[in-house]
VOGU-3710 file (C-alpha; in Angstrom, 3 decimals, decimal comma):
1> mtatlapads> 2,628/-15,893/-37,869  0,286/-13,422/-36,241  0,906/-11,569/-33,015  -1,721/-11,439/-30,303  -2,083/-8,047/-28,664  -3,177/-7,746/-25,055  -6,110/-5,461/-24,260  -5,039/-1,871/-23,716  -6,178/-1,781/-20,097  -4,095/-4,848/-19,172
11> lpttpsperr> -0,754/-3,325/-20,110  1,421/-1,789/-17,387  1,907/1,934/-17,777  5,491/2,616/-16,798  7,061/5,979/-17,598  8,899/6,250/-20,872  12,724/6,467/-20,974  12,489/10,122/-22,003  12,100/11,066/-18,384  15,501/9,713/-17,404
21> fryeypalav> 18,340/12,148/-17,031  22,003/11,542/-16,614  22,448/13,280/-13,252  19,711/11,366/-11,426  21,954/8,990/-9,501  24,567/11,593/-8,530  21,689/13,775/-7,315  20,282/10,831/-5,379  23,673/10,170/-3,804  23,918/13,818/-2,705
31> lllgtglayl> 20,372/13,668/-1,297  20,967/10,507/0,726  24,438/11,488/1,905  23,220/14,955/2,892  20,235/13,477/4,738  22,435/11,066/6,663  25,004/13,689/7,630  22,334/16,191/8,651  20,513/13,648/10,797  23,765/12,525/12,443
41> cnlsangwan> 24,811/16,087/13,224  24,439/16,929/16,926  22,764/13,558/17,479  24,254/13,033/20,925  22,519/16,223/22,142  19,305/14,199/22,336  20,832/11,994/25,024  18,437/9,183/25,921  15,678/10,913/23,915  12,512/9,190/25,191
51> sfysaavqag> 13,809/7,430/28,302  10,702/5,261/28,442  11,902/3,454/25,305  15,593/3,825/26,156  15,110/1,802/29,324  13,435/-0,931/27,283  16,352/-0,870/24,824  18,762/-1,321/27,711  16,678/-4,225/29,047  16,455/-5,945/25,670
61> svswkafffg> 20,194/-5,586/25,125  20,930/-7,815/28,135  17,901/-10,144/28,189  16,556/-12,023/25,156  13,272/-12,491/26,970  12,999/-8,727/27,415  13,995/-8,400/23,740  11,153/-10,650/22,594  8,428/-9,087/24,727  9,610/-5,473/24,764
71> ssdaansitv> 10,016/-5,368/28,535  10,772/-2,145/30,362  13,282/-3,892/32,631  15,580/-6,876/32,220  13,811/-8,681/35,085  10,657/-8,619/32,927  8,115/-7,127/35,290  6,161/-5,208/32,584  6,405/-4,332/28,891  6,216/-0,977/27,154
81> dkppaslwlm> 2,744/-0,118/25,863  3,603/-1,028/22,250  4,739/-4,180/20,450  8,538/-4,528/20,415  9,494/-4,293/16,714  10,697/-0,688/16,927  13,023/-1,663/19,791  14,671/-4,624/18,081  17,045/-2,728/15,766  18,160/-0,426/18,567
91> elsvrafgln> 18,664/-3,346/20,952  20,786/-5,243/18,438  22,880/-2,123/17,911  23,368/-1,702/21,669  24,353/-5,366/21,971  26,997/-4,780/19,303  28,324/-1,357/20,333  27,409/-0,929/23,996  24,806/1,251/25,676  25,061/4,893/24,640
101> swsmlvpevl> 23,007/7,500/22,861  24,660/6,959/19,474  24,332/3,193/19,382  20,630/3,610/20,142  19,824/6,502/17,778  21,969/5,730/14,716  19,582/2,923/13,620  16,806/5,527/13,618  18,909/7,780/11,388  19,510/4,891/8,999
111> lgvasvallw> 15,767/4,243/8,863  15,311/7,889/7,901  17,806/7,667/5,061  16,253/4,385/3,911  12,771/5,956/3,965  13,947/8,835/1,762  15,542/6,372/-0,676  12,467/4,146/-0,768  10,124/7,096/-1,321  12,326/8,207/-4,242
121> atvrrpfgpa> 12,116/4,721/-5,750  8,344/4,532/-5,223  7,448/7,922/-6,702  10,001/7,592/-9,493  8,384/4,500/-11,031  5,181/6,184/-12,217  6,263/9,830/-12,324  9,947/9,825/-13,280  13,210/10,755/-11,553  12,502/14,463/-11,028
131> agllagllla> 9,344/13,690/-9,073  11,105/10,964/-7,094  14,003/13,196/-6,112  11,692/16,054/-5,137  9,540/13,732/-3,023  12,615/12,363/-1,257  13,929/15,866/-0,568  10,604/17,029/0,839  10,410/14,057/3,191  13,999/14,642/4,324
141> vtpvavlmfr> 13,344/18,268/5,353  9,878/17,841/6,868  10,423/19,101/10,443  8,612/16,287/12,236  10,460/13,713/10,112  13,802/15,292/11,042  12,727/15,034/14,674  11,529/11,430/14,592  14,409/10,021/12,539  16,733/11,279/15,282
151> fnnpeallvf> 14,586/9,970/18,140  13,826/6,532/19,579  10,028/6,496/19,336  8,350/3,819/17,134  7,632/6,344/14,369  10,939/5,892/12,511  10,359/2,202/11,782  6,627/2,760/11,273  7,202/5,337/8,521  9,777/3,127/6,800
161> lmvaaawamt> 7,411/0,134/6,770  4,487/2,217/5,503  6,584/3,577/2,638  7,787/0,019/1,949  4,155/-1,134/1,715  3,415/1,667/-0,772  6,508/0,682/-2,791  5,412/-2,963/-2,981  1,875/-1,964/-3,963  3,235/0,345/-6,665
171> raiedgrwrw> 5,117/-2,627/-8,107  1,961/-4,732/-7,899  -0,046/-2,136/-9,820  2,567/-2,256/-12,581  2,645/-6,002/-13,240  -0,042/-7,636/-11,089  2,239/-10,296/-9,624  1,192/-12,111/-6,479  4,533/-11,617/-4,749  4,124/-7,855/-4,547
181> lvltgvfvgl> 0,706/-8,190/-2,914  2,072/-10,669/-0,373  5,042/-8,405/0,313  2,684/-5,464/0,862  0,841/-7,500/3,469  4,091/-8,464/5,194  5,188/-4,825/5,480  1,820/-3,806/6,933  1,964/-6,711/9,386  5,405/-5,652/10,564
191> gfltkqlqvl> 4,031/-2,141/10,907  1,413/-3,573/13,241  4,184/-5,035/15,384  5,636/-1,528/15,490  2,630/0,570/16,513  -0,414/-1,651/16,248  -3,559/-0,255/14,606  -2,107/3,008/13,275  -0,572/1,252/10,277  -4,035/0,068/9,220
201> livpplalay> -4,914/3,640/8,224  -3,015/3,121/4,956  -4,668/-0,221/4,167  -7,856/1,203/2,554  -5,880/3,433/0,118  -3,542/0,557/-0,757  -6,418/-1,842/-1,387  -8,492/0,699/-3,313  -5,598/1,615/-5,612  -5,022/-2,013/-6,572
211> llagppalgk> -8,705/-2,854/-6,832  -9,181/-0,015/-9,328  -5,935/-0,241/-11,284  -4,418/-3,708/-10,868  -3,751/-5,399/-14,250  -5,523/-8,755/-13,671  -9,261/-9,362/-13,976  -11,446/-8,241/-11,086  -11,846/-11,687/-9,548  -8,114/-12,271/-9,481
221> rvlqllaaav> -7,518/-8,823/-8,005  -9,865/-9,649/-5,142  -8,099/-12,968/-4,498  -4,716/-11,222/-4,530  -5,903/-8,666/-1,978  -7,139/-11,523/0,210  -3,671/-13,073/-0,075  -2,174/-9,741/1,028  -4,539/-9,739/4,033  -3,459/-13,275/4,967
231> amvaaagwwl> 0,205/-12,234/4,723  -0,506/-9,209/6,916  -2,183/-11,348/9,585  0,642/-13,894/9,484  3,372/-11,230/9,736  1,781/-9,740/12,846  -0,136/-12,664/14,259  2,760/-14,962/15,112  3,939/-12,610/17,853  0,443/-11,859/19,156
241> lavelwptss> -0,325/-15,577/19,295  2,914/-16,311/21,119  2,167/-13,651/23,739  -1,418/-14,801/24,236  -0,425/-18,477/24,576  2,596/-17,842/26,788  1,815/-18,609/30,459  1,206/-15,309/32,201  3,233/-16,472/35,195  6,441/-16,587/33,139
251> rpwiggsqhn> 6,118/-13,481/30,990  5,941/-9,756/31,803  2,679/-7,908/32,289  1,448/-6,312/29,054  1,957/-2,606/29,701  -0,997/-0,366/28,886  -3,565/-3,119/29,517  -5,651/-3,535/32,634  -6,020/-7,325/32,345  -2,588/-8,429/31,093
261> sileltlgyn> -3,792/-8,934/27,518  -2,147/-7,915/24,257  -5,559/-8,041/22,561  -6,952/-5,610/25,129  -4,001/-3,292/24,519  -4,550/-3,536/20,756  -8,277/-2,852/20,756  -8,461/-0,583/23,817  -5,644/1,719/24,897  -3,908/1,627/21,483
271> glgrltgeer> -7,064/1,055/19,438  -10,601/2,387/19,601  -9,757/4,296/22,761  -7,551/6,606/20,698  -10,558/7,485/18,557  -13,173/7,843/21,288  -10,992/9,155/24,104  -11,996/6,276/26,374  -8,519/4,844/26,966  -8,755/2,980/30,229
281> gsvgpgggem> -5,549/3,547/32,142  -4,807/6,854/30,409  -3,868/10,051/32,227  -6,889/12,143/31,377  -9,740/12,888/28,975  -9,393/13,299/25,239  -10,765/15,910/22,864  -13,920/17,899/23,228  -14,832/20,414/25,883  -13,558/20,111/29,421
291> ptggngmwgs> -15,631/21,393/32,342  -13,541/24,572/32,462  -14,484/25,387/28,865  -11,049/24,692/27,405  -10,130/22,095/24,846  -9,397/18,473/25,617  -6,154/17,416/27,253  -4,709/16,466/23,865  -5,824/19,596/22,038  -8,989/20,508/20,195
301> tgitrmfepa> -10,343/18,293/17,455  -11,584/19,464/14,073  -10,722/19,897/10,413  -8,115/22,598/11,155  -6,257/20,598/13,790  -3,176/19,985/11,613  -2,743/23,773/11,182  -2,961/24,714/14,860  0,192/25,929/16,670  0,957/22,553/18,222
311> qggqiawlip> 0,921/20,681/14,907  1,320/23,318/12,195  5,080/23,752/12,162  5,567/20,010/12,352  3,757/19,053/9,132  1,343/21,639/7,674  3,684/23,530/5,320  2,707/21,699/2,132  -0,610/20,047/2,997  -2,662/22,572/0,930
321> aalvalvagv> -0,296/22,142/-2,021  -0,571/18,353/-1,713  -4,364/18,515/-1,898  -4,249/20,801/-4,952  -1,706/18,470/-6,574  -4,012/15,503/-5,936  -6,964/17,160/-7,649  -4,909/18,475/-10,577  -3,138/15,144/-11,069  -6,364/13,135/-11,143
331> llrgkaprtd> -7,881/15,594/-13,631  -4,808/15,357/-15,862  -5,030/11,560/-15,867  -8,827/11,550/-16,277  -8,926/9,822/-19,684  -6,099/7,370/-19,052  -6,739/3,583/-19,128  -8,015/1,859/-16,006  -4,560/0,491/-15,243  -2,839/3,875/-15,425
341> srraalllwg> -0,106/3,673/-12,795  0,075/7,437/-12,286  -3,573/7,861/-11,429  -3,370/4,798/-9,188  -0,375/6,281/-7,379  -2,207/9,569/-6,880  -5,173/7,714/-5,402  -2,849/5,718/-3,129  -0,989/8,724/-1,747  -4,095/10,917/-1,711
351> gwllvtgltf> -6,067/8,289/0,184  -3,170/7,940/2,632  -3,175/11,699/3,292  -6,949/12,015/3,603  -7,639/8,939/5,747  -4,712/9,495/8,101  -5,137/13,270/8,230  -8,860/13,127/8,995  -8,325/10,448/11,643  -5,700/12,564/13,365
361> sfmagifhqy> -7,900/15,638/13,100  -10,943/14,113/14,791  -9,522/11,481/17,171  -10,551/12,374/20,698  -8,026/10,243/22,562  -4,312/10,566/23,180  -2,724/12,559/20,361  0,832/13,822/20,246  2,226/16,254/17,694  4,886/13,843/16,458
371> ytvalapava> 2,188/11,427/15,241  1,918/13,705/12,211  5,125/12,206/10,784  2,820/9,531/9,342  1,514/12,205/6,942  4,960/13,239/5,704  5,494/10,559/2,990  2,059/11,191/1,472  2,512/14,975/1,440  5,988/14,653/-0,076
381> alvgagavlm> 4,846/12,158/-2,732  1,823/14,194/-3,803  3,748/17,458/-4,028  6,647/15,823/-5,859  4,407/14,059/-8,365  1,913/16,922/-8,730  4,598/19,564/-9,218  6,147/17,630/-12,108  2,784/16,839/-13,738  1,548/20,427/-13,514
391> wrerhrlwvr> 4,865/21,949/-14,588  4,933/19,850/-17,748  1,370/20,839/-18,602  1,617/24,502/-17,633  0,863/25,594/-21,204  -2,786/24,948/-20,290  -4,455/27,854/-18,536  -6,349/25,730/-16,012  -3,164/23,878/-15,076  -1,314/27,172/-14,546
401> smlalavglt> -4,217/28,295/-12,385  -3,991/25,152/-10,249  -0,229/25,561/-9,936  -0,659/29,196/-8,935  -3,265/28,159/-6,371  -0,829/25,639/-4,882  1,955/28,228/-4,683  -0,363/30,852/-3,207  -1,660/28,487/-0,529  1,894/27,423/0,297
411> tatgwmllsr> 2,887/31,075/0,658  -0,037/31,799/2,972  0,642/28,698/5,055  4,342/29,489/5,379  3,569/33,071/6,400  1,106/31,881/9,038  3,463/29,271/10,513  6,499/31,557/10,569  4,441/34,339/12,167  3,977/32,154/15,239
421> svhwlpwlrw> 7,619/32,626/16,177  8,118/36,291/15,359  11,407/36,595/17,246  12,987/33,677/15,393  14,388/34,615/11,954  11,889/37,507/11,594  13,115/38,279/8,076  12,230/34,811/6,777  8,455/35,193/6,811  8,681/38,446/4,859
431> tvlvvgvlat> 11,023/36,876/2,324  8,715/33,886/1,877  5,743/36,217/1,488  7,361/38,428/-1,151  8,932/35,594/-3,133  5,759/33,529/-2,885  3,508/36,318/-4,164  5,842/37,002/-7,083  6,059/33,283/-7,863  2,262/32,983/-7,820
441> iavlvpaskk> 1,925/35,848/-10,292  4,748/34,550/-12,490  3,163/31,105/-12,802  -0,014/32,591/-14,251  1,857/34,354/-17,049  3,287/32,330/-19,985  7,035/32,916/-19,924  10,192/32,183/-21,822  12,467/29,331/-20,820  14,749/31,575/-18,741
451> lavvsalaia> 11,850/33,163/-16,869  10,380/29,711/-16,315  13,600/28,662/-14,600  13,429/31,715/-12,330  9,791/30,926/-11,535  10,709/27,331/-10,682  13,434/28,499/-8,313  11,030/30,949/-6,658  8,456/28,172/-6,202  11,099/25,891/-4,704
461> ftglagqtay> 12,177/28,590/-2,247  8,585/29,249/-1,209  7,945/25,579/-0,509  11,248/24,686/1,106  12,500/27,752/3,001  10,280/27,630/6,060  10,375/23,935/6,771  14,095/23,699/5,974  14,754/26,426/8,550  12,603/24,474/11,024
471> avntvatshd> 14,587/21,340/10,179  17,930/23,076/10,819  16,625/24,392/14,131  15,506/20,873/15,060  18,945/19,431/14,355  20,652/22,189/16,334  18,423/21,792/19,418  18,442/18,986/21,971  15,230/16,994/22,315  14,208/14,580/25,017
481> gaiplagpnv> 11,121/13,597/26,953  7,817/12,043/25,986  6,448/14,872/23,806  9,234/16,378/21,678  8,479/19,175/19,213  10,357/20,135/16,052  11,337/23,693/15,256  11,484/26,895/17,307  9,332/27,918/20,241  5,853/28,955/19,107
491> glfggpgmig> 4,623/29,957/22,556  2,952/26,732/23,647  2,576/26,879/27,401  0,142/25,522/29,909  -3,393/24,517/29,210  -4,684/21,304/27,734  -2,738/19,919/24,831  0,001/22,506/25,194  2,559/20,570/27,210  6,167/21,062/26,269
501> rppegmdsmp> 7,108/24,692/25,578  7,382/27,828/27,716  6,321/31,193/26,330  8,838/33,456/24,665  11,277/34,889/27,193  10,795/32,188/29,833  13,516/29,648/30,514  11,396/26,924/32,000  8,051/25,530/32,962  6,896/25,834/36,542
511> ggpdgarpgn> 8,495/23,203/38,699  12,203/23,575/38,063  14,896/25,188/35,954  15,070/22,197/33,591  11,353/21,599/33,379  11,025/22,544/29,730  14,116/23,265/27,719  13,249/23,898/24,061  12,388/20,581/22,536  11,792/18,806/25,834
521> gpmpgtvttg> 8,513/17,585/27,152  8,460/17,028/30,911  5,033/17,637/32,349  4,522/20,759/34,453  5,054/19,777/38,057  8,178/17,688/37,554  10,293/18,120/40,659  13,823/19,419/40,276  16,182/19,829/43,196  19,341/21,890/43,136
531> rpgremviag> 19,989/25,136/41,308  21,274/25,875/37,815  24,957/24,948/37,753  24,569/22,871/40,888  21,939/20,350/39,799  21,581/17,327/42,057  18,763/15,150/40,743  15,497/15,189/38,883  13,322/12,524/40,413  11,214/12,043/37,314
541> gllgaskpse> 7,546/12,175/36,503  4,901/11,202/34,002  6,569/12,741/30,938  10,047/13,547/32,231  12,579/10,868/33,132  14,522/10,721/36,351  18,103/12,061/36,283  19,894/10,613/39,307  22,983/12,059/40,928  26,235/10,114/41,284
551> kvvalleqng> 25,554/9,484/44,978  22,160/7,900/44,271  23,621/5,795/41,437  26,435/4,551/43,679  23,917/3,587/46,344  21,837/1,567/43,870  24,883/-0,107/42,345  26,225/-1,223/45,697  25,496/-4,955/45,763  22,813/-4,248/43,134
561> taytwaaaav> 23,324/-7,502/41,219  22,298/-9,483/44,302  18,681/-8,427/43,741  16,197/-9,138/40,956  15,402/-5,422/40,957  17,860/-2,886/42,315  14,893/-0,614/42,992  11,237/0,022/42,229  9,472/3,287/41,409  5,949/4,283/40,446
571> gsnsaagfql> 5,769/4,972/36,702  8,130/4,005/33,909  9,797/7,381/33,517  10,472/7,626/37,232  12,271/4,286/36,981  13,927/4,796/33,582  16,673/7,247/34,508  17,834/5,130/37,425  17,890/2,019/35,252  19,849/3,711/32,466
581> atelpvmpig> 22,365/5,143/34,926  22,980/1,851/36,720  22,158/-0,640/33,913  20,386/-2,655/36,617  16,691/-3,623/36,524  14,398/-1,057/38,145  10,754/-2,080/38,437  8,354/0,485/36,920  5,252/0,019/39,063  2,131/0,600/37,000
591> gfngsdpspt> 3,902/1,042/33,659  4,042/4,323/31,750  1,077/6,035/33,415  1,593/4,354/36,766  -1,995/3,099/36,345  -1,539/-0,519/35,250  -2,357/-3,001/38,056  1,121/-4,524/37,992  2,348/-5,644/40,383  -0,503/-5,936/42,844
601> leqfeeyvaq> 0,173/-5,001/46,454  0,200/-8,688/47,385  2,751/-9,481/44,673  4,912/-6,554/45,734  4,815/-7,685/49,373  5,875/-11,149/48,257  8,788/-9,789/46,213  9,934/-7,781/49,231  9,618/-10,793/51,545  11,742/-12,824/49,123
611> gkihyflggg> 14,421/-10,106/49,080  14,030/-9,419/45,352  13,782/-5,585/45,572  16,402/-3,473/47,312  15,003/0,074/47,310  11,725/1,839/46,735  12,237/5,253/45,128  9,895/8,025/46,154  9,915/11,742/45,375  9,234/13,464/42,063
621> hggdhggfgp> 5,945/13,932/40,282  3,698/11,158/41,486  6,505/9,305/43,181  5,046/9,674/46,653  1,465/9,599/45,493  1,347/6,330/43,675  0,839/7,193/40,038  -0,935/9,640/37,804  -4,513/10,135/36,726  -6,482/6,921/37,261
631> gssgtgaqit> -3,475/5,286/38,905  -3,328/7,838/41,702  -5,816/5,778/43,694  -4,796/2,362/42,381  -2,007/-0,156/42,826  0,778/2,430/42,808  -0,876/4,374/45,624  -1,447/1,217/47,647  2,175/0,116/47,293  3,443/3,583/48,144
641> qwvqehftat> 1,301/3,745/51,267  2,397/0,257/52,353  6,070/1,144/51,890  5,688/4,367/53,873  3,996/2,498/56,719  6,561/-0,309/56,990  9,927/1,219/56,024  11,973/4,252/56,979  12,546/7,043/54,475  16,017/8,351/53,718
651> evdgvtlydl> 16,664/11,396/51,521  19,701/11,347/49,240  20,247/14,335/46,950  16,559/15,135/46,969  15,351/11,584/46,314  13,425/9,724/48,990  14,579/6,103/49,263  13,224/3,237/51,338  15,513/0,274/51,986  13,121/-2,654/51,569
661> ttprg> 15,547/-5,060/53,221  15,253/-3,228/56,560  11,672/-2,889/57,808  10,847/-0,723/60,795  11,349/-2,409/64,180
//
């Protein structure tokens, strides 16, 4: 009997058993347990986190219709400006455990732990356990990841699903089975239901990696990728189709769209508008030069954007090292067979970093610093894999040179980022600089085993010290609002793209004593009444949620269930705090920006005539002016003017209320 051997390039290239070590699973258990405990620590300090999403969680926990559509209020007047997948886990948790900060945020923590575990499993398959554990650790301590896995924005679920797609594709590259391609498509489709088009940034790297390295013949690889695309469309399309076919008269308005269309939201405000800066219904212009000569409202665009003060401390610590690791890893695997799983993995993660990073760097539309969490898995995977590959081949001079380059760039980056907060742990930047320089020199010199261990520890300190300190600071600090930032104050204050932090030595932004606590993001101009220690109410604004006093809450709760909406306010954040405090529907006129044409003035008049709305809430940023940006002369302004003309204002603890059941005369 003769044996038939398969061609060399059709065999999967899994790592040999020699790279297993006995302490892998105990180390993994410590990593995951430590990540979970760290993320849970001080979790309640974040309160409602982003109240825009918290209000939607409250609505979905009491109304299945609001659950399905992602409505901002249980009476289903308007949805949030994203698909609802990121809300579903939180809403189920709140249904089970009641409405509180922990029941809402613990699912996000669990997604963080699961993402670390899945990244370990994904990197481990081609590169071995050491690389997998290092990648998981680096993701766990990335400052923006620590922030987002303790927050209620869509990013936590988005990152988990993107890593899951990379895991499934890694399995597909190993054995070429159809099921892994289909599963990859399903994960990407669910990512679309989390944050729409952003997840598609990882599709080209996923497809390219399989097209180049998948085991089957080329024709079959193409068919399998088409099957993955069909699975992706099916996983996302069922919900989009349901929303588009649902009669508009019996579903909420699609928040963020100007014509009540989920397709418009997908392709416009959350799609091409983010790239071009032409988001209709947004609050202002995107990147580029403003008439005053400053940068765009969302910060300057360009190749160095990820290293600027607003973004640098969130993600930039190991980006240079990741790029060096990508180049070195591809060179080391240069003569491997076509199906080499390690080279394919490097191309996957490298493509993820480059495509997503360049898109973020040059997009002219709305860009927030926490978006950079989408880069964290790719950076962690490349550094974890590249460090192990280069360390094992450090007997080669060129490899030692590449490793030294990575350490040197990491040292310089850490020094730069830590120098932006000179009054916070001032000794740390000097320690990183000294240790990093010594580690760079030590790597270049062939050393004994003991000295190699010391060098490895010095390299680890250089790469981990700064961002771990940022991570600890993030856990210890409360974060809420629409634009949270990880780490210490780096002096961001005023000016376009710099919303969220006062300069060193200042306690707050202009507009009130609580306008900008470290880690918060209310927009300058948010109205605060009362004095420190005797706070009465924050009426809310574009980026800061309302914080009603007990007297206002009691007034809204009185006979509140007799109305479809206990109150209405212009803008989602103005409405959110009142809704969370009362757990009664509060209509957010105009959605997040106050600029969506929902409801129209005629619809609002009809609701009032039918006795469906009890109060109209004025006061606060935009509250008496009918919205923000484009909305300041739109529906919100019209409704506000109509209310002021036909109803009498009453001020309660700094909030202007209009009883819509008692017109003038």
